[in-house]
N, C-alpha and C positions, 0 to 999 in steps of 0.2 A: 408407488415409491414409499419408502419408509418414513414414519414420522420421527421428528427430532424435537427435543425440548429446546426452548430458547436459551436455556442456561448452557447447553452444549455448544451453541453457536457463539454466545457472548464471550467465551473464554479467550478468544483470540483478539479481542478488541480492547485497546487501552482506555484508561479512565478518561483522558481528555477527549478522545473520539466519542465516547459514550455521552459525555456532557454536551458536546457539540451536537450530537444526534438529538438530544432533548430540545436544544435551542431551536433546531430547524423544524418549526411546526409545519403541518400540512398546508395551512392557510398561507403562511409566509412564503413557502416554496412556490405556490401558484402565482403569487403577486410579484415576486422579485426576479424570477428566472424567465428568460426569453421563451417565446413559444417553441415548445419541443414536440414536434409531431412527426418524428422520423418513421420508425417502425410501428408507431402507436396508432396510425390512422387507418389501417386496413381492417378487414373483418376479423382477423385473428386477434385484434387488440382486446376484444371482450372475452376471449377464451380464458379459462381459469388457469392462472399461474400457480397458485397455492391455496391451501385451505388452512386458516388459522383457528385453533381451538375447536376444530371440527365443524365450524358453522360459518365462518367468514370467508367467502370466496373472493380471493384477490385476483383481479383481472391482469392479463399481460400488460395492458396499458398502464396500470398503476405502478407495477414494478419498474417498467422502462422509464416512465416519467420521473419516478423517484431516483432511479439510477442517473438519469441525465441531469436532474437538478443537483445531485451530489457531485457529479463530474464537473458541472459548470462552476460550482463553488471552488473546487480544487483548481480549476483552470484560472479562475479569477485570482486566486491566492498566489499562484506561481507564475502567472504572466508568460513572458517570453520563454521561460524554462519548461513550460508545460509539455512541449513536444518530446523533450528528452526524458521527462519524468513520468509520462502517462503510463508506460508499461510497468514501472515500479509501483505506482499507486493503484493500478487497476484492481488487484485483489482486495485492497483496503476499501476502495469505493464500492465494490460489490458487497462486501461484508457489512459496511455501514448502511447501505441501502436496504439490505435484508433486515438488519436490526431495526432500522427505522420503521419498516412495515410491521415487524413483530411488536415493537413498542406501541405503534399506532392502535393496533387492535387489542393487544394484551392489556394496555392501560385502560382502554375504553371498557373492557369487560370487568376489570378490577373496580373501576369507578362505579359501575352499575351495581356490582355486588355490595358496595358500601352505601348504596342508596343515593348517590349523587345524580343530579339531573340539571338540565339547562332549559329555561323557559323560551317560548317563541319571542318574547320581548327582548331577551338577552341576545338572541341571534340577530334580530332586526337591528338592534342598536349597534352591534359590531359591524354589520354590513354598512349602515349609514354613516358610521364614524371612520370608515376606511378611506384614506386620502386618495387612493387610486380611483375612487368613484366620485370624486369631487370636481367641480369646475374651478376656474381660476379664482372665483370668489370664495372657494372653500365650502360650497353648498353641494350636498348630495344630489346626483342626477341619475334618474332611473335609466336613461339611455346609455350612460357610460357603463353602468352595471350590466345592462343587456349586451352591450358590445363585448365586454369582457367574457361573458358566458358564451357568446357565439364563437369568439376566438378559441376558447378552450373546449368547444364542443360539449358543453355541459348544460343541464337544465338547472333552473334556480333551486328546485327541490334537492337535486343531488349535491350542488355546491353548499347549500345551507345545511344539509344533513352532515356534510363533512365538517362544516364550521361547528355544528352542535357537538360532534364527537371531539373536536379539538378543544372546545371550551370545557367539556367534561374532563378531558385529560389534564387541563390546566387546574381545574378545581381539585383533582386528585393530588397533584403536586403541591398545591397550596395547603391542602389538608395536612400533609406531612411536614410542611414548613412551620406550622404553628408552634410557638414556644422555642424555636431554634435560635439561640443567641449565645454568645460566649460569656463566660464568667468574668468578673473584674480581674482576678489574678491572671487569667489567660490573656486578657487584653494588655495588662501591665507587662507580662513576660514578652509578648510579641513586640510591644513598643521598645523594650530594652534591646531585643534582638535586632530590630530594624535600625536602631540609632546608635548602637555600639559598633564602631568601625575601626578596622586596623589595616595597616599596609605592612607587608613582609618583604624582607630580603632573604635570599636563600642561595645555598650551593647544592647542586644536584650531582650525584655520582652515578654513572651508567654501570649497573651491575652486569648487564648483558655483555658489554665489551670485555670485561675481565672473565666472566664465567665461560665465555666461548673458548678460552685458552685452558680451562681446567680439565683435567683428565682423571675422573674418579675411577677407582679400582672396582672390580666386581664385588669385592668384600664390602666396600663402602656403599655400593648400590644396594646390595642385599640387606645390609644393616639398616639403611634408611627405610627400605620397603617393609621389613619386619617390624620396625618401630612405628610405622605410620600407615599400616594397612587400611585404616578407615578412609584415608585420602583416595584410595583406589578401589573403593567398595562399589560393587555393581548392584543396582536395585533388582527387585524380583523381575524375572523375565519369562517370556512365553515362547513356545515352539509350536508352529502350526503345520498341519499337513493340508495341502490345498490343490485344487485344479483351477487353472487360470484360463478363463474364456475371454480372450483379449481381441476386441474388434479391430485393433490396429496391428495385430500379429499376422505373420505370414500365413499361418494355417487357415485362418478365416479369410484373409484378403485374397488368397489364391482360389477361393471358391468361384465357380463359373459365374453364378448370378451376381457376385460382388465385383469380380474383376472386369467383367464385360458388360458395361452399361451401353445399351444400344442408343443410336442417335434418335430413334423413334421415341424411346422412353424419356430422353432428355427434352425433346420437343414437346412431348405430352405434358411433362411437368411444367415447362415454361408456359404453355397455353392454359393450363388449368389453374395457374396461380398468377393472374394478371396484376393483382395488387402488389405482389412481391416484386414484380418486374416492371413497375411503372415509376417514373421519376417523380419525386415529391418536391423537387425544386429544380431550378435551372442548372444545367450541366454543360460543360464545354470539353471537347477533346483537344488537348493542348500539347504542342511540342515546344521545348525551350532550348535555348543556347545558353551555356553557363561558362564563364571564365572567372575562376576564383582569384582573389587578391594574392594568394600564395602561388598562383600560376600552376596549380595542380601538383606541385612537387616541393613541399616545405623542407625536404631534406637535401635539396640540390645545393651544393656548396657555392656555386656561382650566384645563385639567387639569394643565398643568405647574406651575401655582401651588399646587396641592394637595400636601400632604405625602404620603409613601408610606402612612402609616397612614390618612389620610383617603381616599385612593384605594381602599385595601383595604376600608375600611368601606363605601364606596359600592358596590364590587363585590359585597360580601356582601348588601347590601340588594337589589340587582338580581337576584341569583341566587335569593334567598329568595322574592322576589315571583314569579319565574318558576316556582318549585317549587309555590307555592300555586295558581297558575293551572292547572298541569298536573294537580295532585291534585284540583282542582275540576272537571276533565273536559275542559279545552281540549286540542286536539290537540297532542301533544308536538312533532311535526315543525314545525307552524306556529309554535309559540312559539319553537322553536330557530332557525328562519329569521329571526325578528324580533329575538331577544334575544342569541344567541350572538355573542361577539366574535372567535371563531376566524376567521382571515382566509380559510382555505379554505372554511369553512362559509358565510361571507358571499358568497364568489365562486360556489360551486357550488349553494348553496341545497338541500342534501341532507337538511335536517331533522335534522341531528345524527347521521346514519347512519354508524357506523364500520364497517359490514359485519361479517364474522365475526371474533371475537376469541378467541385461545387463550392458553395460558400464555406463548407466545413473543411476544405483543404487547408493544410497547415500553413502554407505560404500565402498569406493574404495579399502580398504584393502581386503574385502571379494571378490571383483571382481578380484583383482590381484591373489589371491590364487586359485580361481575357474578356471581361465584361464590356470593355470599350471597343473591342475589335469586331469588324465584320468578318465573315468567313474568308479564309485565305490571307487576310491582312496580316501585316507584321508590326509588332509594337516597336516603339523606340527603345533604346537601351535604357535599363533602369538598374538601380543598385538594390541588392537584397541579400541578407545573410552572408556578408563578407564576400560578395561576388558581383560582377556585372552580368546582366541577363537580357535577353529579348525573347518574345514568344510569338507563336502564331496559333490560330484556332482553326482546326480542320473540320470540326462538326459542332453543332449546337443542338441542345435538346431543352424543351420547355417543360414546366410542371405538367404532368399528365401524359407526357410522351412515353411510348414503350421503350424500354432499354433494348439496345440491339442484341439479338439472340446470340450472335457470334461472341459478343463480349461475355455473355453469361454461361456459355456452353460448358466450359471446363469447370466452373464453380458448381454448376448443377450436377455435372458428372461426379465430382467429389462428394457433393451433398448426398446424392442417391447412393453412392458406394458406401458412405459412412452410415447412412440409415440402414442399408441392407446388412452391413457387417454388424451393426449394433443389434439388429433384429435376430441375426443368427446367434450372437453371443447370449442375448436374453433368453431366446427359446431353448438353446441347447444347455445352458446352465440350469434353467428351471427343470428341464427333463432329467438332467443328471442328478440334481438334488433329490428329486422324487425317487429316482432309481436306487440311490445309496443311503436314503434316510434310515432305513432299518439296519443295514449292515455296517454303515460307516464308510469313510474313504479308505480304500485299500492302501497297503504299505507302499506299493509302487504301481506304475502303469504308464502306458504310452498313449492311450486314446480314451480320455484326455491324459496328458502327461501329469503325473503326480509329483508335486514338489514338497520337500520338507524345508521349512524356512530356517535360517540361522536364528539363534535366540535374539529377541528384541524386547526392550523395555517400553513402558507406557510413554507415549510421546515420540518414540523413535520410528523410523521408517521400516516397513517390511521390505527387506532387501530385494531390489529389482522390480518392485511393484509401486511402493509409495506408502503413505500413512493411511491406516485404516480410518474410516469415518468415525467421528466421535462416539456415535451410538454403539458401533461394533467394538471400538476400543474399550468402552466402559463395560461391555459385556465380557469381552475376552479377559480383562483384568479384574472382573467382578465375580459374577455368579457362575461363569462357564467352567466346567470341569473336564479333564481329559476323558475322552470317550463319549461325551455328550453328543446329542444329535447334530449332524453337520448344519451349517448355516450358509447363507448367501450374503455377500457384501459387494457394494459398488465402490470401487477405488478408481477415481478418475473416470475414464470411459470404459474400464474393463470390469468384468464380473468375476468374483472369486467364489467358489464353493469351498468352504474351509471347515476344519475340525481341530479342536485343541488337542495337541499331541502330548505336551509336557509342560509342567510348571517348574521353573528353576528358582529356588529360593535366593534371597540376597546373599552375596558372598564376595570376598575380595577377588579382584581380577588376578589371575596368575601372573607371576613376575615376568614370564616370557612375553605376555601380551602388553605389559605396561613398562617394560624395561627402559625404553627411550624417555618416557615421561619421568620416571624415577631418576634417571641419569641427569636430566635437566634440572631437577630440583636439588640434587646433590651438588651439581656445578654451582648453582646459585648460593647454596649454603657455604661451599668452600670459598666462593668469591667474597661473600659477606665477612667470613672469618678473616680472610686475608686483608680486607679493607678496614677492619675494625679499628686498628691503631691509627690509620691514616684519617679516618672519619673523625676520630676523637681529636686529632690534631686540628682539623678544620673547625670543629666545634669550639675548641679553645681559642683559635685565632679570631673567629667571629665574636666570641664573648669579650675578647680584649680590644675590640674595635677595629680590627683589620677589615679592609674593604672586601666584599665578596669576590671580586675579580682576582685579587691577590691571594686570598685564601684558597681559591679554586686551583691555582697553579701548582699546589703541592700534591695533587692527586690526579693521576692519569684518568681521562674519561670524565672529568668533572666540568661543570659550567656554572657561572653565576646567573642570578635572575632576580626579578622583582614581580610582585603580584599586582601592584596597584592597590587602591583603597577598596575594601569590601566590607559589608555588614554581615553579621552572623546569620541573618535571615535571607541573605542573597543567594541566588543560584549562580554557580560559576560555570566556566567552560574551559576545557583544556584537553589536548590529545584526542579530539573528536568526541568527547563525552561532556554532558552537562547535567546539572542537578544541584540540589541544596547541599550535598556533601562533597561537591567539587570545588576546589580552590583554583582560581585563575592561574594559568601558566604552570600549575603543578599537576593536578589530576584529582581523581576521586579518593578521598581519605577523610572519613569522619573523625578519625583519631587525630590527624594533623590539624584539622579545622578547630576541633575542641581545644587542642593545646595552644593554638594561635590566640584564641580569646582568653586563655588562662594567663597569658603574658601581660603584665601590668605596666611595665616601663620600657621605653625604647632602649634597645641594646640587649635585652634579655634574649636568651637562646634556648631552643628546644630541638630534640631529635636524637638520633636519626629516625626518619619514618620511611618505610618502604612503600612506594607508590608505583605500581606497574613494574617496570624493569629498572627503576632508579631508587636511590637513597637520597633523602632530603634532610638537610640541617637548615632550620629557619631562624631568623632573627627579627624581632619586632622593630620596624622602622618608625611607625607612628601609631598612635591610638587616640581615638576621639570617643568620649563617653557621652551618653544622652544629655541634652540640655534641659534641666528641670523647668526652665522658663517656657519651653516649647511643649511641655508635656500635655497640658490640657487641650491645646489646639490640635495636637496630633492624635490624641486618643480616639476621637470620634472616627477619624479616617481608618485607624487600625481596627476599631470595633466593626465598622461596616465591611471591611475586607474579610475579617474573620467570619462574620455572619454569612457572607457569600460563600466562603470556603466550606463552612459547616453545612450550608444548604446543598452545596454540591455533593457532600458526603451523604446527605439524606437522599438526594436524587439517586446516588449509586445504590443505596439500600433499597429504594423503591424499585430500581431496575432489577436488582437481585431477586426481589420477591416476584416481580412480573415475569421475569425470564424463567423462574422455577415453575410457574403455573401456566406457561404458554407452550403450546405445541404448534408446529407448522409442518404441513404435508405438501411437498412439492409435486405438482402435476407436470411441470416442465422444468428441466434443469436450468438454473440461472445462467450458467455459462453458455448454454445453447441460445438463449434469448439475446444475451449481450453480443455474442458472435454474429448472430443474424442481423441485429441492429447495426453493428459496425459495418458489415458487408453492404447493408442498404445505404449507409452513409457514404461509403466509398464508391458506390456504383454511379 
């Protein structure tokens, strides 16, 4: 697989995430996160996942443990919301985990380049001062240390070697910290910004409401376009000619050896990979009965008339009746298909079958009930996730038991089909690249099909395929010229053999392509022009002391409001955005915020300011200037905060240097490992 520089990976990660990444040291990760031994315990755990800087072999175990540590912290942060947010944060967790590994090794190499080292005494002292290895009296105990190593399946040499690397990285960071402190004028300015506070009243006018009724002529649209072509300027773009070897495409999927995976091959894979198909913890096969408090139909008009308490009472009656039927001998699955209000259950008619459930199952209430039950027993009714439930356990498996073959059969079939399809794509794309290296990709063809891409800019998707990997994008928009030798790129799971066909220089988008955008801007301009005199009337009314609610009545689509008290240094939030240039209840506008702190006396007015789809006229309601008597006591806190902020900036600079000097070569795709680990957890 191709090497990529860390700088190409770090571009997608925000500053806060990077600083958090630095804070999560390797050592702290091992001490604070519960034992994570899911996919990491088999023989494949020590296989090489990636090579950093051409010399550091990163085992599969290390990446997966880092990933799970990161995932655990997100889970702790979001609590009960985690199940809904996991899919959204998955890519970010993966990227942060990869970046943590890059920093771990890249920073260590950089520290050694600078001659930094850590003595045996420093490592010994860190181990002995670690509270996790202390008894109740606070004394270091060797047996506690040894127990920790046994749980982590690590030797003392390996663990202490990791500590040594961690200390070296810390010394590197401290080296860059020396002399980092704010100047006195900086501290004074920040003190002023924190302690100067205002509160605003305002009237907002919705431009969108009026602009929707505007009907600009073609002449007005063309005039605006010709005067403002830079607003519709397209950056430099590229056109590629390529052949797409897609392992998920019909052409490859229909190959005989991909489409038809024999039962014998599936069984052979199952038998040859016992660690992959062995339970790492206790599992239960569970069926559940669910009756939601909304009784499965929140839109039912009759149910809407019931109080929440009445609905809950009715749900309890339904679930208790179902429990009696099952205990009397009726088939659990049949009753579940009839009674359960779970929408998936109603759709799939699976008889309440949850499949295999372990400690990692999202509904901890179900897990706790299952652990108490003997086979075929039925739990009492319990409340969970806005519903009443009861469960039964039909099978139990202990740690070390084999996973039932029938449960794994279809997953293995898909896995083998995916592997064979990928092998076909990799082999045939490589062969094709060798074949056309000298002649280039032909103008057209059907075997493989030759595609000419629509023009695309840096950062944009290649239509129908996805975004090129950063390394290839840098080449396509860098040194590559039309007619240069074809190249191979991995985009998701598919492989492209591509050649640069054409470079399109920056240019204005044709009016036909952007006419709708231009028309919207003209509509807003016409709306603003029509509102100008009415807004001026609002401004005069506020300046004369008229209450905002009365001033707002003069203009259609207007509304009064107040911001509450805020300081110049505060971050605000409004309309789903937040930041230092956001004013509460108004939105993002550095111009408006600057003007607000330029108002000296209550009653002074400023505006209008355009923020999003609205115009705002503001009036100063109150202002509090810094108290000189508090100055000296507050300056130290401000100085400390600024020092931390400046050190964060230094950390960012250090990261920039490390990422520019670090390469990582993946031997296994991260997504493949994560998917396999999650399948292991769900089995």
